ZARODREN-488501 format. One record per residue: z, y, x of N, C-alpha, C, O in turn; residue in three letters; residue number from 1. Coordinates in pm, whole numbers, plus 50000, padded with zeros to 5 digits. Layout:
// residues N
- n_z; n_y; n_x; ca_z; ca_y; ca_x; c_z; c_y; c_x; o_z; o_y; o_x; aa; i
- Z; Y; X; Z; Y; X; Z; Y; X; Z; Y; X; ala; NUM
...
//
This chain:
// residues 227
- n_z; n_y; n_x; ca_z; ca_y; ca_x; c_z; c_y; c_x; o_z; o_y; o_x; aa; i
- 67219; 82296; 48009; 67354; 82251; 47974; 67450; 82368; 47996; 67449; 82428; 48103; met; 1
- 67532; 82401; 47897; 67622; 82513; 47914; 67741; 82472; 48000; 67760; 82354; 48030; asn; 2
- 67823; 82573; 48042; 67933; 82548; 48136; 68035; 82453; 48076; 68084; 82364; 48144; val; 3
- 68068; 82472; 47947; 68169; 82387; 47884; 68124; 82242; 47883; 68205; 82153; 47908; leu; 4
- 67994; 82216; 47855; 67944; 82078; 47853; 67947; 82018; 47993; 67979; 81900; 48010; arg; 5
- 67914; 82099; 48095; 67918; 82049; 48232; 68060; 82008; 48270; 68080; 81905; 48334; met; 6
- 68158; 82090; 48230; 68298; 82057; 48261; 68338; 81929; 48193; 68407; 81846; 48252; val; 7
- 68294; 81912; 48067; 68333; 81793; 47993; 68274; 81667; 48055; 68343; 81566; 48070; arg; 8
- 68147; 81674; 48092; 68082; 81559; 48156; 68147; 81527; 48289; 68173; 81411; 48319; val; 9
- 68174; 81631; 48370; 68236; 81609; 48502; 68374; 81549; 48487; 68411; 81458; 48562; thr; 10
- 68451; 81601; 48391; 68587; 81550; 48370; 68585; 81404; 48331; 68664; 81325; 48381; ala; 11
- 68491; 81369; 48239; 68484; 81229; 48196; 68451; 81138; 48311; 68508; 81030; 48325; ala; 12
- 68357; 81182; 48396; 68317; 81102; 48511; 68432; 81084; 48608; 68453; 80975; 48661; thr; 13
- 68508; 81191; 48632; 68621; 81184; 48727; 68728; 81090; 48677; 68785; 81013; 48754; cys; 14
- 68757; 81097; 48546; 68862; 81010; 48491; 68827; 80865; 48512; 68911; 80787; 48556; val; 15
- 68702; 80826; 48481; 68660; 80686; 48495; 68660; 80645; 48642; 68697; 80532; 48675; phe; 16
- 68619; 80737; 48732; 68613; 80704; 48874; 68751; 80683; 48930; 68774; 80589; 49007; thr; 17
- 68845; 80770; 48894; 68981; 80757; 48943; 69047; 80630; 48892; 69132; 80571; 48959; leu; 18
- 69008; 80590; 48773; 69069; 80470; 48716; 69008; 80343; 48774; 69054; 80233; 48743; ala; 19
- 68906; 80357; 48857; 68845; 80240; 48919; 68755; 80163; 48825; 68736; 80043; 48842; gly; 20
- 68700; 80232; 48725; 68615; 80165; 48627; 68469; 80190; 48664; 68431; 80303; 48693; val; 21
- 68386; 80084; 48662; 68245; 80102; 48692; 68176; 80169; 48574; 68208; 80141; 48458; ser; 22
- 68081; 80260; 48605; 68015; 80336; 48501; 67872; 80291; 48483; 67809; 80241; 48577; leu; 23
- 67821; 80309; 48364; 67683; 80274; 48336; 67620; 80384; 48252; 67686; 80444; 48168; ala; 24
- 67491; 80409; 48276; 67421; 80508; 48196; 67392; 80450; 48058; 67401; 80330; 48036; ser; 25
- 67357; 80539; 47966; 67330; 80494; 47830; 67224; 80585; 47769; 67192; 80690; 47824; ala; 26
- 67171; 80543; 47655; 67074; 80621; 47582; 67117; 80634; 47437; 67184; 80545; 47383; glu; 27
- 67079; 80743; 47375; 67107; 80766; 47234; 66974; 80753; 47159; 66881; 80830; 47183; ile; 28
- 66966; 80657; 47067; 66846; 80637; 46986; 66866; 80707; 46853; 66958; 80675; 46778; val; 29
- 66779; 80803; 46823; 66785; 80876; 46697; 66682; 80816; 46602; 66562; 80824; 46626; val; 30
- 66730; 80754; 46492; 66642; 80690; 46396; 66584; 80794; 46300; 66641; 80901; 46283; met; 31
- 66471; 80762; 46237; 66411; 80854; 46139; 66502; 80871; 46018; 66488; 80969; 45945; thr; 32
- 66593; 80776; 45995; 66688; 80786; 45885; 66800; 80886; 45914; 66878; 80919; 45825; ser; 33
- 66808; 80935; 46040; 66916; 81026; 46079; 67029; 80955; 46151; 67114; 81021; 46210; gly; 34
- 67031; 80822; 46147; 67136; 80746; 46213; 67111; 80744; 46363; 66996; 80745; 46407; arg; 35
- 67219; 80741; 46442; 67206; 80730; 46587; 67269; 80601; 46636; 67369; 80555; 46581; thr; 36
- 67210; 80543; 46741; 67261; 80419; 46799; 67269; 80438; 46951; 67174; 80484; 47013; val; 37
- 67384; 80401; 47009; 67400; 80410; 47155; 67363; 80275; 47216; 67417; 80172; 47177; ser; 38
- 67271; 80276; 47312; 67224; 80153; 47374; 67223; 80167; 47526; 67232; 80278; 47579; val; 39
- 67213; 80053; 47594; 67203; 80055; 47740; 67066; 80104; 47786; 67056; 80177; 47884; lys; 40
- 66962; 80066; 47714; 66828; 80104; 47753; 66728; 80054; 47651; 66765; 79994; 47550; gly; 41
- 66600; 80079; 47678; 66495; 80035; 47586; 66365; 80011; 47662; 66347; 80055; 47775; his; 42
- 66276; 79938; 47596; 66141; 79919; 47649; 66045; 79909; 47532; 66079; 79853; 47427; lys; 43
- 65927; 79963; 47549; 65827; 79966; 47443; 65725; 79855; 47467; 65674; 79837; 47577; val; 44
- 65697; 79779; 47360; 65599; 79671; 47368; 65504; 79683; 47249; 65537; 79639; 47139; ser; 45
- 65388; 79742; 47272; 65293; 79760; 47162; 65349; 79854; 47058; 65385; 79968; 47088; gly; 46
- 65357; 79806; 46932; 65407; 79888; 46821; 65557; 79873; 46802; 65612; 79930; 46708; asp; 47
- 65623; 79797; 46889; 65766; 79774; 46872; 65843; 79827; 46992; 65788; 79846; 47101; thr; 48
- 65972; 79851; 46970; 66062; 79895; 47076; 66179; 79797; 47084; 66238; 79764; 46982; thr; 49
- 66211; 79752; 47204; 66322; 79659; 47224; 66441; 79737; 47278; 66433; 79798; 47384; val; 50
- 66552; 79736; 47202; 66673; 79807; 47242; 66771; 79707; 47304; 66798; 79602; 47246; leu; 51
- 66823; 79740; 47423; 66925; 79658; 47487; 67060; 79711; 47446; 67095; 79825; 47477; thr; 52
- 67138; 79629; 47374; 67264; 79673; 47317; 67374; 79679; 47423; 67372; 79603; 47519; leu; 53
- 67468; 79770; 47403; 67579; 79783; 47497; 67672; 79663; 47490; 67742; 79632; 47586; arg; 54
- 67672; 79594; 47375; 67759; 79478; 47359; 67689; 79348; 47400; 67746; 79240; 47388; thr; 55
- 67565; 79361; 47448; 67489; 79242; 47487; 67383; 79208; 47385; 67398; 79237; 47267; gly; 56
- 67276; 79148; 47431; 67168; 79110; 47341; 67067; 79222; 47323; 67083; 79332; 47378; gly; 57
- 66964; 79193; 47246; 66857; 79289; 47223; 66821; 79293; 47075; 66843; 79196; 47002; glu; 58
- 66766; 79405; 47032; 66716; 79421; 46896; 66575; 79476; 46904; 66550; 79574; 46975; val; 59
- 66482; 79413; 46834; 66344; 79459; 46833; 66314; 79522; 46698; 66344; 79463; 46594; thr; 60
- 66255; 79642; 46698; 66223; 79708; 46573; 66094; 79787; 46586; 66047; 79816; 46696; leu; 61
- 66036; 79819; 46471; 65913; 79896; 46466; 65937; 80034; 46526; 66034; 80101; 46491; asp; 62
- 65850; 80078; 46616; 65868; 80207; 46684; 65863; 80324; 46588; 65914; 80431; 46620; ser; 63
- 65801; 80306; 46471; 65794; 80416; 46376; 65930; 80449; 46315; 65946; 80554; 46254; thr; 64
- 66028; 80359; 46331; 66162; 80385; 46279; 66242; 80475; 46372; 66350; 80523; 46335; leu; 65
- 66190; 80499; 46493; 66263; 80579; 46592; 66202; 80719; 46599; 66081; 80735; 46617; ile; 66
- 66288; 80820; 46584; 66241; 80958; 46596; 66233; 81000; 46741; 66133; 81058; 46784; glu; 67
- 66339; 80971; 46819; 66340; 81004; 46961; 66451; 80927; 47031; 66543; 80877; 46967; lys; 68
- 66441; 80918; 47164; 66542; 80854; 47245; 66586; 80953; 47353; 66504; 81005; 47428; ile; 69
- 66716; 80979; 47358; 66772; 81077; 47450; 66860; 81009; 47554; 66921; 80906; 47526; leu; 70
- 66868; 81068; 47671; 66959; 81018; 47774; 67100; 81064; 47740; 67123; 81183; 47717; gln; 71
- 67194; 80973; 47737; 67334; 81008; 47712; 67393; 81064; 47841; 67396; 80996; 47944; asp; 72
- 67438; 81188; 47835; 67485; 81255; 47957; 67626; 81214; 47997; 67669; 81240; 48109; glu; 73
- 67697; 81150; 47907; 67833; 81105; 47938; 67832; 80956; 47965; 67805; 80879; 47872; val; 74
- 67860; 80910; 48087; 67859; 80766; 48117; 67974; 80696; 48047; 68075; 80758; 48013; pro; 75
- 67958; 80568; 48025; 68064; 80491; 47960; 68106; 80377; 48052; 68025; 80330; 48133; tyr; 76
- 68229; 80332; 48042; 68276; 80225; 48131; 68224; 80089; 48091; 68218; 80056; 47972; pro; 77
- 68185; 80012; 48189; 68148; 79873; 48164; 68274; 79793; 48136; 68372; 79806; 48209; glu; 78
- 68274; 79709; 48032; 68394; 79629; 48005; 68420; 79528; 48115; 68328; 79467; 48168; pro; 79
- 68548; 79512; 48149; 68587; 79415; 48251; 68633; 79287; 48184; 68696; 79292; 48078; glu; 80
- 68603; 79173; 48242; 68650; 79047; 48184; 68802; 79041; 48189; 68862; 79087; 48286; pro; 81
- 68863; 78984; 48087; 69008; 78975; 48088; 69061; 78890; 48203; 69001; 78788; 48239; pro; 82
- 69173; 78932; 48261; 69233; 78859; 48372; 69330; 78755; 48318; 69412; 78783; 48230; lys; 83
- 69321; 78636; 48373; 69408; 78526; 48329; 69520; 78504; 48431; 69502; 78523; 48551; leu; 84
- 69632; 78465; 48379; 69742; 78430; 48467; 69705; 78304; 48543; 69617; 78229; 48501; ala; 85
- 69771; 78281; 48656; 69734; 78171; 48745; 69730; 78036; 48673; 69639; 77957; 48694; ala; 86
- 69830; 78010; 48588; 69837; 77880; 48523; 69783; 77883; 48381; 69793; 77785; 48307; ala; 87
- 69724; 77995; 48344; 69678; 78008; 48206; 69541; 77946; 48189; 69454; 77962; 48274; glu; 88
- 69521; 77876; 48079; 69393; 77815; 48048; 69320; 77900; 47946; 69377; 77935; 47842; thr; 89
- 69196; 77934; 47972; 69123; 78016; 47875; 69118; 77947; 47740; 69098; 77826; 47730; pro; 90
- 69138; 78027; 47636; 69133; 77974; 47501; 68997; 78007; 47439; 68948; 78119; 47454; lys; 91
- 68939; 77910; 47371; 68812; 77934; 47304; 68838; 78021; 47181; 68929; 77992; 47103; leu; 92
- 68760; 78127; 47163; 68781; 78213; 47046; 68749; 78138; 46918; 68658; 78056; 46912; pro; 93
- 68827; 78170; 46814; 68802; 78108; 46685; 68672; 78162; 46629; 68646; 78282; 46637; ala; 94
- 68591; 78076; 46573; 68463; 78117; 46517; 68487; 78191; 46386; 68552; 78137; 46296; leu; 95
- 68436; 78311; 46374; 68448; 78387; 46250; 68329; 78355; 46161; 68235; 78288; 46204; ser; 96
- 68334; 78404; 46038; 68226; 78378; 45944; 68096; 78438; 45992; 67988; 78388; 45958; arg; 97
- 68104; 78544; 46070; 67982; 78613; 46114; 67950; 78585; 46260; 67872; 78659; 46321; met; 98
- 68008; 78482; 46317; 67994; 78458; 46461; 67849; 78435; 46503; 67812; 78470; 46616; ala; 99
- 67767; 78378; 46417; 67630; 78345; 46455; 67529; 78453; 46419; 67410; 78441; 46450; gln; 100
- 67576; 78559; 46353; 67486; 78667; 46317; 67461; 78759; 46435; 67555; 78791; 46509; leu; 101
- 67337; 78801; 46455; 67305; 78896; 46560; 67322; 79038; 46510; 67317; 79063; 46389; arg; 102
- 67343; 79130; 46602; 67349; 79271; 46563; 67210; 79316; 46519; 67109; 79269; 46572; glu; 103
- 67207; 79407; 46423; 67079; 79457; 46374; 67089; 79601; 46329; 67192; 79643; 46277; thr; 104
- 66984; 79677; 46350; 66980; 79816; 46306; 66957; 79825; 46155; 66962; 79934; 46097; val; 105
- 66931; 79711; 46091; 66906; 79711; 45948; 67032; 79679; 45866; 67023; 79652; 45746; tyr; 106
- 67147; 79681; 45931; 67272; 79645; 45863; 67301; 79729; 45739; 67343; 79675; 45637; gly; 107
- 67278; 79860; 45748; 67307; 79947; 45634; 67213; 79918; 45517; 67256; 79920; 45401; glu; 108
- 67086; 79893; 45546; 66991; 79861; 45439; 67027; 79728; 45373; 67018; 79715; 45251; leu; 109
- 67067; 79631; 45454; 67107; 79500; 45400; 67229; 79515; 45311; 67234; 79461; 45201; ile; 110
- 67329; 79587; 45361; 67454; 79607; 45285; 67426; 79677; 45153; 67478; 79637; 45048; glu; 111
- 67344; 79782; 45156; 67316; 79859; 45035; 67243; 79774; 44930; 67282; 79774; 44813; ala; 112
- 67139; 79701; 44972; 67065; 79618; 44878; 67150; 79505; 44823; 67145; 79473; 44704; ala; 113
- 67230; 79444; 44910; 67315; 79333; 44867; 67419; 79378; 44765; 67443; 79309; 44666; ala; 114
- 67479; 79494; 44788; 67578; 79546; 44693; 67512; 79585; 44561; 67567; 79560; 44454; gln; 115
- 67394; 79646; 44569; 67324; 79689; 44448; 67291; 79571; 44357; 67302; 79581; 44235; thr; 116
- 67250; 79460; 44417; 67203; 79346; 44337; 67304; 79231; 44330; 67274; 79126; 44273; his; 117
- 67421; 79249; 44388; 67527; 79150; 44374; 67506; 79022; 44451; 67529; 78913; 44400; gly; 118
- 67461; 79035; 44578; 67440; 78919; 44664; 67523; 78937; 44791; 67540; 79049; 44839; val; 119
- 67576; 78827; 44844; 67653; 78831; 44967; 67568; 78886; 45081; 67466; 78826; 45115; asp; 120
- 67606; 79001; 45142; 67524; 79059; 45250; 67513; 78969; 45372; 67413; 78974; 45444; pro; 121
- 67614; 78887; 45396; 67609; 78794; 45510; 67500; 78689; 45486; 67429; 78651; 45579; val; 122
- 67489; 78643; 45363; 67384; 78546; 45329; 67246; 78609; 45345; 67153; 78546; 45396; leu; 123
- 67233; 78734; 45303; 67105; 78805; 45316; 67067; 78821; 45463; 66953; 78796; 45501; val; 124
- 67164; 78862; 45545; 67133; 78880; 45686; 67098; 78748; 45753; 67008; 78743; 45837; gln; 125
- 67168; 78641; 45716; 67137; 78510; 45772; 66996; 78468; 45735; 66924; 78409; 45816; ala; 126
- 66955; 78499; 45611; 66819; 78465; 45568; 66716; 78543; 45650; 66615; 78487; 45693; leu; 127
- 66741; 78672; 45671; 66649; 78753; 45750; 66641; 78702; 45894; 66533; 78698; 45953; ile; 128
- 66755; 78662; 45948; 66758; 78611; 46085; 66671; 78487; 46099; 66602; 78470; 46199; gln; 129
- 66674; 78401; 45999; 66595; 78278; 46004; 66449; 78306; 45968; 66358; 78250; 46030; val; 130
- 66426; 78391; 45869; 66290; 78418; 45821; 66204; 78490; 45924; 66093; 78446; 45955; glu; 131
- 66256; 78602; 45979; 66171; 78687; 46063; 66233; 78724; 46196; 66169; 78788; 46279; ser; 132
- 66360; 78685; 46217; 66433; 78725; 46337; 66431; 78878; 46353; 66419; 78931; 46463; asn; 133
- 66444; 78947; 46239; 66455; 79094; 46233; 66326; 79165; 46276; 66332; 79280; 46321; tyr; 134
- 66212; 79100; 46263; 66083; 79162; 46296; 66024; 79222; 46169; 65978; 79148; 46082; gln; 135
- 66022; 79356; 46154; 65977; 79417; 46030; 65829; 79397; 46000; 65787; 79408; 45885; pro; 136
- 65748; 79368; 46102; 65605; 79351; 46080; 65562; 79204; 46093; 65444; 79174; 46115; arg; 137
- 65658; 79115; 46079; 65627; 78971; 46086; 65537; 78932; 45968; 65553; 78982; 45857; ala; 138
- 65445; 78841; 45994; 65357; 78788; 45888; 65329; 78642; 45917; 65292; 78605; 46029; arg; 139
- 65349; 78558; 45817; 65327; 78414; 45835; 65182; 78380; 45803; 65108; 78461; 45748; ser; 140
- 65143; 78257; 45840; 65005; 78214; 45812; 64984; 78190; 45663; 64870; 78168; 45619; asn; 141
- 65093; 78192; 45584; 65082; 78177; 45439; 65082; 78312; 45368; 65072; 78319; 45245; lys; 142
- 65094; 78421; 45447; 65089; 78554; 45387; 65223; 78619; 45361; 65228; 78728; 45305; gly; 143
- 65333; 78552; 45400; 65466; 78611; 45381; 65482; 78730; 45475; 65436; 78726; 45589; ala; 144
- 65547; 78837; 45426; 65546; 78964; 45498; 65686; 79021; 45523; 65776; 79009; 45441; met; 145
- 65700; 79084; 45641; 65816; 79166; 45671; 65943; 79092; 45701; 65942; 78971; 45726; gly; 146
- 66054; 79166; 45699; 66184; 79113; 45738; 66225; 78991; 45656; 66270; 78891; 45712; leu; 147
- 66209; 78998; 45524; 66250; 78888; 45437; 66133; 78798; 45400; 66146; 78711; 45314; met; 148
- 66017; 78820; 45467; 65900; 78735; 45447; 65868; 78717; 45298; 65855; 78605; 45248; gln; 149
- 65858; 78830; 45227; 65826; 78822; 45085; 65678; 78790; 45067; 65595; 78833; 45147; ile; 150
- 65647; 78715; 44964; 65510; 78678; 44935; 65442; 78790; 44856; 65510; 78872; 44793; met; 151
- 65308; 78795; 44859; 65236; 78898; 44782; 65277; 78901; 44635; 65286; 79008; 44575; pro; 152
- 65302; 78783; 44575; 65342; 78777; 44434; 65476; 78846; 44413; 65496; 78914; 44312; ala; 153
- 65568; 78829; 44508; 65698; 78895; 44498; 65683; 79046; 44513; 65751; 79122; 44445; thr; 154
- 65595; 79088; 44604; 65570; 79231; 44622; 65516; 79292; 44492; 65556; 79402; 44454; ala; 155
- 65425; 79220; 44426; 65371; 79271; 44299; 65477; 79272; 44190; 65485; 79364; 44109; arg; 156
- 65559; 79167; 44189; 65663; 79154; 44085; 65760; 79271; 44089; 65805; 79318; 43985; glu; 157
- 65792; 79318; 44210; 65891; 79426; 44223; 65826; 79559; 44264; 65893; 79649; 44315; tyr; 158
- 65695; 79570; 44241; 65623; 79696; 44264; 65642; 79752; 44405; 65665; 79871; 44423; asn; 159
- 65631; 79665; 44503; 65643; 79707; 44643; 65507; 79754; 44691; 65411; 79677; 44692; val; 160
- 65498; 79880; 44731; 65370; 79937; 44776; 65345; 79906; 44924; 65230; 79886; 44965; arg; 161
- 65450; 79901; 45001; 65437; 79869; 45144; 65537; 79761; 45179; 65656; 79789; 45197; asn; 162
- 65490; 79638; 45189; 65580; 79524; 45213; 65639; 79526; 45354; 65732; 79450; 45382; ala; 163
- 65586; 79611; 45442; 65638; 79617; 45579; 65739; 79730; 45598; 65793; 79749; 45707; tyr; 164
- 65763; 79805; 45491; 65869; 79906; 45496; 66003; 79834; 45483; 66026; 79767; 45382; asp; 165
- 66092; 79844; 45582; 66216; 79765; 45580; 66299; 79781; 45453; 66349; 79683; 45399; pro; 166
- 66314; 79904; 45404; 66396; 79926; 45285; 66335; 79858; 45164; 66405; 79789; 45090; lys; 167
- 66205; 79877; 45142; 66138; 79816; 45027; 66136; 79665; 45038; 66156; 79595; 44939; ser; 168
- 66112; 79615; 45158; 66105; 79471; 45180; 66240; 79404; 45153; 66246; 79303; 45083; asn; 169
- 66346; 79462; 45207; 66479; 79404; 45187; 66520; 79409; 45041; 66575; 79313; 44988; ile; 170
- 66492; 79522; 44975; 66529; 79534; 44833; 66458; 79428; 44750; 66521; 79363; 44666; asp; 171
- 66328; 79410; 44771; 66254; 79311; 44694; 66301; 79169; 44727; 66315; 79086; 44637; ala; 172
- 66324; 79143; 44855; 66370; 79010; 44894; 66505; 78975; 44835; 66527; 78862; 44791; gly; 173
- 66596; 79073; 44834; 66729; 79049; 44777; 66720; 79028; 44627; 66789; 78943; 44571; val; 174
- 66635; 79106; 44561; 66618; 79090; 44416; 66563; 78950; 44384; 66604; 78887; 44287; arg; 175
- 66468; 78904; 44467; 66412; 78770; 44445; 66519; 78663; 44469; 66530; 78569; 44391; lys; 176
- 66596; 78678; 44576; 66702; 78582; 44605; 66805; 78579; 44492; 66851; 78472; 44452; leu; 177
- 66842; 78697; 44442; 66939; 78705; 44333; 66887; 78633; 44208; 66963; 78563; 44141; lys; 178
- 66759; 78650; 44178; 66703; 78583; 44060; 66708; 78431; 44075; 66730; 78360; 43977; ser; 179
- 66689; 78382; 44198; 66694; 78238; 44222; 66837; 78185; 44215; 66862; 78075; 44165; leu; 180
- 66932; 78264; 44267; 67073; 78224; 44258; 67115; 78216; 44112; 67183; 78122; 44072; ile; 181
- 67074; 78315; 44032; 67109; 78314; 43889; 67042; 78196; 43818; 67101; 78138; 43727; asp; 182
- 66921; 78161; 43859; 66847; 78053; 43793; 66906; 77915; 43823; 66921; 77833; 43733; lys; 183
- 66939; 77890; 43951; 66984; 77757; 43991; 67136; 77742; 44001; 67189; 77631; 43993; tyr; 184
- 67205; 77853; 44018; 67351; 77849; 44018; 67415; 77807; 44148; 67537; 77819; 44162; gly; 185
- 67337; 77759; 44245; 67392; 77719; 44375; 67303; 77773; 44485; 67181; 77780; 44470; val; 186
- 67365; 77811; 44596; 67290; 77873; 44705; 67185; 77778; 44765; 67075; 77821; 44799; phe; 187
- 67220; 77649; 44776; 67129; 77554; 44838; 66993; 77551; 44768; 66888; 77557; 44832; glu; 188
- 66997; 77542; 44635; 66872; 77536; 44559; 66798; 77669; 44560; 66675; 77674; 44563; leu; 189
- 66875; 77779; 44557; 66813; 77912; 44561; 66738; 77931; 44692; 66626; 77982; 44693; ala; 190
- 66799; 77891; 44803; 66735; 77904; 44933; 66614; 77811; 44944; 66511; 77849; 44999; leu; 191
- 66627; 77691; 44892; 66516; 77597; 44895; 66397; 77653; 44818; 66283; 77639; 44861; ala; 192
- 66423; 77716; 44702; 66317; 77775; 44623; 66256; 77896; 44693; 66136; 77919; 44683; ala; 193
- 66338; 77972; 44764; 66288; 78088; 44839; 66191; 78042; 44947; 66093; 78110; 44977; tyr; 194
- 66218; 77926; 45006; 66135; 77874; 45115; 66013; 77795; 45064; 65900; 77819; 45108; asn; 195
- 66038; 77701; 44973; 65932; 77608; 44933; 65871; 77640; 44797; 65768; 77583; 44759; ala; 196
- 65933; 77732; 44724; 65883; 77765; 44591; 65963; 77696; 44481; 66016; 77587; 44500; gly; 197
- 65970; 77762; 44367; 66048; 77707; 44255; 65986; 77577; 44204; 66058; 77486; 44160; glu; 198
- 65853; 77568; 44209; 65787; 77447; 44160; 65829; 77323; 44236; 65846; 77217; 44177; gly; 199
- 65846; 77337; 44369; 65885; 77222; 44451; 66028; 77179; 44418; 66056; 77059; 44411; ala; 200
- 66117; 77275; 44398; 66256; 77242; 44365; 66263; 77170; 44232; 66338; 77073; 44216; val; 201
- 66185; 77216; 44135; 66187; 77154; 44003; 66117; 77018; 44004; 66156; 76926; 43932; glu; 202
- 66013; 77005; 44086; 65941; 76878; 44093; 66029; 76767; 44150; 66023; 76653; 44105; arg; 203
- 66111; 76802; 44250; 66198; 76702; 44313; 66340; 76705; 44256; 66427; 76629; 44299; phe; 204
- 66362; 76794; 44160; 66495; 76805; 44097; 66605; 76825; 44201; 66712; 76764; 44193; asn; 205
- 66578; 76912; 44298; 66674; 76938; 44406; 66601; 76993; 44527; 66486; 77038; 44516; gly; 206
- 66666; 76991; 44641; 66602; 77038; 44763; 66486; 76944; 44798; 66508; 76824; 44811; ile; 207
- 66365; 76995; 44812; 66250; 76909; 44843; 66271; 76832; 44974; 66339; 76881; 45064; pro; 208
- 66214; 76715; 44985; 66232; 76632; 45106; 66141; 76677; 45221; 66085; 76594; 45293; pro; 209
- 66127; 76808; 45236; 66048; 76862; 45345; 66141; 76895; 45461; 66243; 76961; 45442; tyr; 210
- 66107; 76849; 45580; 66192; 76874; 45696; 66215; 77024; 45717; 66327; 77068; 45746; arg; 211
- 66108; 77102; 45702; 66119; 77247; 45723; 66218; 77310; 45625; 66303; 77391; 45664; glu; 212
- 66207; 77272; 45497; 66294; 77331; 45395; 66439; 77288; 45413; 66530; 77369; 45400; thr; 213
- 66460; 77161; 45443; 66597; 77112; 45461; 66663; 77179; 45582; 66780; 77215; 45577; gln; 214
- 66587; 77194; 45690; 66640; 77263; 45808; 66666; 77410; 45778; 66766; 77466; 45822; ser; 215
- 66578; 77472; 45703; 66589; 77612; 45663; 66719; 77637; 45588; 66794; 77728; 45621; tyr; 216
- 66743; 77557; 45487; 66865; 77573; 45405; 66989; 77552; 45490; 67085; 77629; 45482; val; 217
- 66988; 77447; 45572; 67104; 77416; 45656; 67134; 77527; 45755; 67250; 77563; 45775; ser; 218
- 67030; 77582; 45818; 67049; 77688; 45919; 67106; 77813; 45857; 67199; 77872; 45912; arg; 219
- 67054; 77855; 45743; 67101; 77978; 45679; 67247; 77964; 45635; 67327; 78054; 45659; ile; 220
- 67281; 77853; 45573; 67419; 77832; 45528; 67514; 77825; 45646; 67627; 77872; 45638; leu; 221
- 67469; 77765; 45758; 67553; 77758; 45877; 67575; 77896; 45936; 67688; 77931; 45971; ser; 222
- 67469; 77975; 45949; 67481; 78111; 46005; 67569; 78198; 45917; 67646; 78280; 45967; ile; 223
- 67558; 78179; 45784; 67637; 78260; 45691; 67781; 78211; 45676; 67859; 78270; 45602; ala; 224
- 67815; 78102; 45745; 67951; 78050; 45738; 67983; 77978; 45610; 68099; 77971; 45570; gly; 225
- 67881; 77926; 45545; 67902; 77854; 45418; 67891; 77703; 45436; 67887; 77628; 45338; arg; 226
- 67885; 77659; 45561; 67877; 77514; 45586; 67949; 77483; 45716; 67954; 77367; 45757; arg; 227
//
């Protein structure tokens, strides 16, 4: 570490200490895409790495997406809870449209694919949250693969060579979702077809009376703030 960097680190530490702010160490995660993410810490579990976010919660991702993890030499202050006046009653925060969405390292890929194919990125992220809970190597007993749990037929339809590659998986999944939205004209039926298949939607002339499918549609629309 050169002298200038040592002075900068020492100065930052002194400022926080004098201000009476508690400090916490951090790590810098360097992704293979070139993006960096600041986290509290990490742990490796098999082929995946679990990142503990500074804002709370955890994100699990394939370890192959990470190039390296570095110790952040500059500590950051832990946020303090807001102080209330003696007679003040805490107010419940208003729920935003994205209140139920979890943080994800795949946000940029979701945004890019959604914009390219004309689909609401919040709806796409809500679908991924319900389908795979952001697990890029998830596989169902029916053969659905990756973040958006695309089926082998969908992978063939959109020429996906590696269904577990997050970028390819999200792009194919969004394209499939867009085709269903265009076909049925309403999100409810598009989501039902994504889950149960187009044949089931057409056979029942609406959302199939399957508990799993009805819960699936309701959960995604609720997370996306559309219900």
